C-alpha positions in Angstrom: 0.0 0.0 0.0 1.5 3.3 -1.1 2.0 6.2 1.3 -0.6 8.3 -0.5 -3.3 5.7 -0.1 -2.4 5.2 3.6 -2.6 8.9 4.2 -5.9 9.1 2.5 -7.3 6.3 4.6 -6.0 7.9 7.8 -7.6 11.2 6.9 -10.9 9.5 6.1 -10.9 7.7 9.5 -10.1 11.0 11.3 -12.9 12.7 9.4 -15.4 9.9 10.4 -14.3 10.1 14.0 -14.7 13.9 14.1 -18.2 13.7 12.6 -19.2 11.0 15.0 -18.0 13.0 18.0 -19.8 16.1 16.8 -23.0 14.2 16.3 -22.9 13.0 19.9 -22.7 16.5 21.3 -26.2 18.0 20.5 -28.0 16.2 23.5 -25.7 18.0 25.8 -26.3 21.5 24.4 -29.6 21.7 22.4 -33.1 21.8 23.8 -35.9 19.3 23.0 -37.1 21.1 19.9 -33.8 20.9 18.0 -33.4 17.3 19.1 -36.8 16.4 17.7 -35.9 18.0 14.4 -32.7 15.8 14.4 -34.7 12.7 15.2 -37.3 13.2 12.5 -34.5 14.0 10.1 -32.6 10.8 10.9 -35.7 8.8 10.5 -36.4 10.5 7.2 -32.8 9.9 6.0 -33.1 6.2 6.7 -36.2 6.0 4.5 -34.8 8.3 1.9 -31.7 6.1 1.6 -33.9 3.1 0.9 -35.8 5.0 -1.8 -32.6 6.3 -3.3 -31.4 2.6 -3.7 -34.7 1.8 -5.5 -35.2 4.9 -7.6 -31.8 6.4 -7.9 -29.7 3.3 -8.3 -32.1 0.7 -9.7 -34.1 3.3 -11.7 -37.5 2.2 -10.3 -40.2 4.8 -9.6 -42.1 4.2 -6.4 -45.0 6.3 -4.9 -45.8 3.8 -2.2 -42.9 4.4 0.2 -45.4 5.8 2.9 -47.1 2.4 2.9 -43.9 0.6 4.0 -43.2 3.2 6.6 -46.7 2.6 8.0 -46.0 -1.2 8.1 -42.9 -0.6 10.1 -44.5 1.9 12.5 -47.7 0.0 13.1 -45.9 -3.4 13.0 -43.7 -2.3 15.9 -46.6 -0.7 17.8 -48.8 -3.9 17.5 -46.0 -6.4 18.2 -44.8 -4.7 21.3 -48.1 -3.2 22.6 -51.5 -4.3 24.0 -53.6 -5.3 22.2 -51.0 -7.3 20.4 -48.6 -10.2 21.1 -46.7 -8.0 23.6 -43.3 -9.3 22.4 -40.1 -8.1 24.0 -39.1 -4.7 22.5 -35.7 -5.9 21.3 -37.6 -8.6 19.2 -40.4 -6.3 18.1 -38.1 -3.9 16.2 -36.4 -6.5 13.9 -39.8 -8.2 13.3 -41.4 -4.9 12.3 -38.6 -4.4 9.8 -39.0 -7.9 8.5 -42.8 -7.3 8.2 -42.1 -4.3 5.9 -39.6 -6.5 3.9 -42.3 -9.2 3.6 -44.8 -6.7 2.4 -42.3 -5.6 -0.2 -41.6 -9.2 -1.1 -45.3 -9.8 -1.7 -45.3 -6.9 -4.1 -41.9 -7.7 -5.7 -43.3 -9.9 -8.5 -45.1 -6.7 -9.8 -41.9 -4.7 -9.2 -39.9 -7.3 -11.1 -42.0 -7.0 -14.3 -43.3 -3.4 -14.3 -41.1 -0.3 -14.6 -41.4 3.4 -15.0 -44.6 5.3 -14.6 -46.5 2.0 -14.5 -44.7 0.9 -11.4 -45.4 4.3 -9.9 -49.1 3.9 -10.4 -49.1 0.4 -9.1 -47.3 1.5 -5.9 -49.7 4.4 -5.6 -52.4 1.9 -5.1 -50.5 0.6 -2.0 -50.9 4.0 -0.3 -54.7 4.1 -0.7 -55.1 0.4 0.2 -52.9 0.8 3.3 -54.7 3.9 4.5 -58.0 2.1 4.2 -56.7 -0.8 6.2 -55.3 1.5 8.9 -58.7 3.1 9.3 -60.8 -0.1 9.3 -58.6 -2.5 11.3 -59.3 -0.8 14.6 -58.3 -3.8 16.7 -54.8 -3.6 15.4 -54.3 0.0 14.3 -56.7 1.9 16.6 -58.6 3.4 13.7 -58.7 7.1 13.0 -57.3 8.0 16.4 -54.3 5.7 16.0 -52.3 4.1 18.9 -49.8 5.1 21.5 -46.3 3.7 20.8 -44.7 1.5 23.5 -41.4 3.0 24.6 -38.3 1.1 23.6 -36.5 -0.8 26.3 -33.1 -2.6 26.1 -31.6 -4.3 29.0 -33.7 -2.5 31.5 -32.9 0.9 29.9 -35.9 2.7 28.6 -35.8 5.3 25.9 -38.5 7.6 27.4 -38.7 10.3 30.1 -39.5 7.8 32.9 -36.8 7.7 35.5 -34.2 10.3 36.2 -31.0 10.1 34.2 -28.3 12.6 34.3 -25.1 12.5 32.1 -22.3 15.0 32.7 -24.8 17.2 34.6 -27.4 17.2 31.8 -30.8 15.6 32.4 -31.6 13.0 29.7 -35.2 12.8 28.7 -36.8 10.9 25.9 -35.3 13.0 23.1 -31.8 12.8 24.5 -32.0 9.1 24.9 -33.6 8.5 21.5 -30.9 10.7 19.8 -28.2 8.0 20.3 -30.6 5.3 19.2 -31.3 7.3 16.0 -27.6 7.8 15.4 -26.9 4.1 15.7 -29.7 3.2 13.3 -28.7 5.9 10.9 -25.0 4.8 11.0 -26.1 1.2 10.3 -28.2 2.3 7.4 -25.4 4.6 6.0 -22.7 2.0 6.0 -24.8 -0.9 4.8 -26.2 1.2 1.9 -22.7 2.4 0.9 -21.4 -1.2 1.1 -24.3 -2.4 -1.1 -23.6 0.3 -3.7 -20.0 -0.7 -4.0 -20.7 -4.5 -4.1 -21.5 -6.6 -7.1 -25.4 -6.3 -6.6 -25.0 -2.6 -6.4 -23.2 -2.4 -9.7 -25.8 -4.7 -11.2 -28.5 -2.3 -10.1 -26.7 0.6 -11.6 -26.3 -1.3 -14.9 -30.1 -1.9 -14.8 -30.7 1.8 -14.5 -28.4 2.7 -17.4 -29.5 0.0 -19.8 -31.6 -3.1 -19.1 -30.6 -4.7 -22.4 -26.9 -4.3 -21.8 -27.3 -5.5 -18.2 -29.1 -8.7 -19.4 -26.4 -9.3 -22.0 -23.8 -9.2 -19.2 -25.7 -11.8 -17.2 -27.8 -9.7 -14.8 -31.1 -11.3 -13.9 -33.3 -8.2 -14.4 -36.5 -9.4 -12.7 -34.6 -10.8 -9.7 -32.5 -7.7 -9.1 -35.6 -5.4 -9.4 -37.5 -7.5 -6.9 -34.5 -7.5 -4.5 -34.1 -3.8 -4.7 -37.8 -3.3 -3.9 -37.5 -5.6 -0.8 -34.4 -3.9 0.5 -36.0 -0.5 0.0 -39.1 -1.7 1.9 -37.0 -2.8 4.8 -35.2 0.5 5.0 -38.6 2.2 5.0 -39.8 -0.2 7.8 -36.8 0.8 10.0 -37.6 4.5 9.3 -41.2 3.9 10.4 -40.1 2.3 13.7 -37.9 5.3 14.5 -40.6 7.7 13.5 -43.1 5.9 15.7 -40.7 6.1 18.7 -40.1 9.8 18.1 -43.8 10.7 17.6 -44.9 8.4 20.4 -48.2 8.0 18.6 -49.1 6.7 15.2 -52.1 7.9 13.2 -53.3 6.8 9.7 -53.4 10.3 8.2 -49.7 10.8 8.5 -48.9 7.9 6.2 -50.6 9.2 3.1 -49.7 10.2 -0.4 -48.1 13.5 0.7 -45.5 11.6 2.7 -44.6 9.5 -0.4 -44.2 12.7 -2.4 -42.0 14.2 0.3 -39.7 11.3 0.0 -39.4 11.7 -3.7 -38.6 15.3 -3.1 -35.8 14.3 -0.7 -34.0 12.1 -3.2 -34.4 14.6 -6.1 -33.2 17.6 -4.1 -30.3 15.6 -2.5 -29.3 13.8 -5.7 -30.5 10.5 -7.1 -28.5 7.4 -6.3 -26.4 9.1 -3.6 -26.5 8.1 0.1 -25.1 11.5 1.2 -27.5 13.3 -1.2 -30.5 11.4 0.2 -29.5 12.4 3.7 -29.1 16.0 2.8 -32.4 16.1 1.0 -34.1 14.4 4.0 -32.8 17.0 6.4 -33.9 19.8 4.1 -37.4 18.6 3.5 -38.0 17.5 7.1 -36.5 20.5 9.0 -37.9 23.3 6.8 -41.6 23.1 7.8 -40.7 22.6 11.5 -38.4 25.6 11.4 -41.0 27.7 9.6 -43.6 26.7 12.1 -41.5 27.8 15.0 -40.5 31.2 13.4 -43.7 31.9 11.5 -44.3 35.1 13.4 -40.9 36.4 12.2 -41.2 35.5 8.5 -42.8 37.7 5.9 -45.9 36.3 4.0 -46.2 33.4 6.4 -49.0 33.2 8.9 -48.8 31.5 12.3 -50.5 28.1 12.7 -54.3 28.6 13.4 -54.5 32.0 11.6 -57.4 33.2 9.5 -58.5 31.1 6.6 -56.8 31.9 3.3 -53.4 32.7 4.9 -50.4 30.8 3.9 -49.4 28.6 6.8 -45.8 27.5 7.5 -46.4 23.9 6.2 -47.8 25.2 2.9 -45.0 27.7 2.6 -42.4 25.0 3.2 -43.9 22.9 0.4 -43.8 25.8 -2.0 -40.2 26.4 -1.1 -39.0 22.8 -1.6 -41.2 22.6 -4.7 -39.3 25.5 -6.1 -36.1 23.8 -5.0 -37.0 20.8 -7.1 -37.5 22.9 -10.1 -34.2 24.7 -9.6 -32.4 21.4 -9.1 -33.9 19.9 -12.3 -32.9 22.9 -14.3 -29.5 23.8 -13.0 -28.2 20.9 -10.9 -29.6 17.5 -12.0 -27.3 15.7 -9.6 -28.8 17.6 -6.6 -27.1 18.9 -3.5 -24.6 16.1 -3.5 -23.4 17.1 -7.0 -23.1 20.7 -6.0 -21.0 19.8 -3.0 -18.8 17.5 -5.0 -18.1 20.2 -7.6 -17.5 22.8 -5.0 -15.0 20.5 -3.2 -13.2 19.7 -6.5 -13.0 23.4 -7.3 -11.6 24.2 -3.8 -9.1 21.3 -4.2 -7.9 22.7 -7.5 -7.4 26.1 -6.0 -5.3 24.7 -3.2 -3.1 22.8 -5.5 -0.6 25.4 -7.0 0.5 25.1 -10.5 4.3 24.8 -10.6 5.9 27.1 -13.1 9.7 27.1 -13.6 11.4 30.4 -12.5 13.5 30.7 -15.6 12.5 29.5 -18.9 15.3 28.2 -21.0 14.6 29.2 -24.6 14.8 26.3 -26.9 17.3 26.6 -29.6 15.9 27.6 -33.0 15.6 24.8 -35.5 18.6 24.5 -37.7 18.2 26.3 -41.0 18.1 24.2 -44.1 21.5 23.9 -45.9 21.8 26.2 -48.9 21.9 24.4 -52.2 24.5 25.8 -54.6 23.1 27.4 -57.6 23.3 25.4 -60.7 24.6 27.2 -63.7 22.7 26.7 -66.9 25.1 25.7 -69.6 
């Protein structure tokens, strides 16, 4: 291994360690509002990474992502709650993720044979079907009013506000405790997704996106890889649904509607299709913007506070207008999203830091030798 590669790996490890330390600091300095924004953003990032693998890498359009989030959220609530089996919490979480994967597997034959706008319409039916089931299956879902979410408990440690816990002089409530759980789940999602993209199946999915005919000629099983991408994306969405349920502490059917699926599409388009970092950036942008506008609505022009007179533009609607405009700008001027913009800015900065070496004294090259003069021939 060359010294350059070793230095690059050392620098990358130092960067990861620095980022990890910085992400562990907010519970000690920020209040509950900012921690909730972080929790919702981490849950959205997990789901957006799953959709980026499906739509950005495999090239499959899905409008049913909210359905699989609902399966994960309600699956955990039912498995760990009462009424329900009342399973141990540590067992309910992976089973809820597997339930979302199973739901994706049941739909995968359709995903393996249909593509493009046709798959989008097919997955759109899942959202309406799921919303109807959530409203009517009251014994499982609680109906229109939803259900309270059982708090997570691992080894006698509960991720809620019960019991006093102080760390370094800072009282740790539910948000502070869930913050580290969210970080762990997000880190797991980040590294597994990046590993998948760099593996042979990830390259096969990218080949499918570029040209199915060429991928089939190279030996890629098109239908099987499409179905596998749909199942993996569903499991990521299920994990995001579990974290969302724990952060909200109550699940209601109206949250898991078509608007949520559109929000996730906006996340991956704004962040950059097929990029884990881009999906994360888009998730933070789309999730945090309405919450911040709601908090500072009285200080923003043309935005009315929640509960104002009818006809006024509320913070949620204003946030949707803004990231709708962001989608248009991205499609026109930055098709690779925020991740592409950051990469180009980093490359430009790196070129500026690398000086161009110019020699101090230029040695003039000798002129080319002149052609030898031919003696003039005399005409006899």
